[in-house]
C-alpha angles and dihedrals in degrees: 000000000000093000091051092050091048090049093050092048091050090048091049091049092049093048092047091052091049091051093048096048090048095056124084094006097112127103121278109262127231122213111228126183139170146123133291122205131175121202089348097306126101114257102249097206131354145112134267124203129194107202119199125176090210099045140034116283112259121213137181140174121260111220122179090344095306132108138177121194138171115220140155117264117262145070114331138190106218123213124187123190136178128169138180134200117253096206092249121115120220130197108256135182116328092006095296116144118238130183117259112242131204126200115244094189121062120248090248086075097045127010094025095022123183092186123109138164136191109221114204119204090238097044112148105156124089119266106217127190115203105184122199126207 
């Protein structure tokens, strides 16, 4: 009985230490905001992702051409997406119907992106993306 209690106490202590050392160890985040336009018009709704090989990917919604995102400082690959429903329904998983979507933003700005950004820890100015066709 005493060995089991000692084992459980040691296990509890080890788990607590692991949790404590895992918290708060991430990089400081920087708030970045700006506008996103495509072909001269604000992107009504979409998503922006800041991809970093050394930190978690950050993502935020684009609403009325504006976004606000928190990300770690450093070099980022930027991906911007926006879709709309075509009005056609497709057969999805297990026979469920799902709306067909079309991309509004070309692949060169998302899946094969050419966009990048350097995020400084003290960045205050807006980071705008004006995308051409």
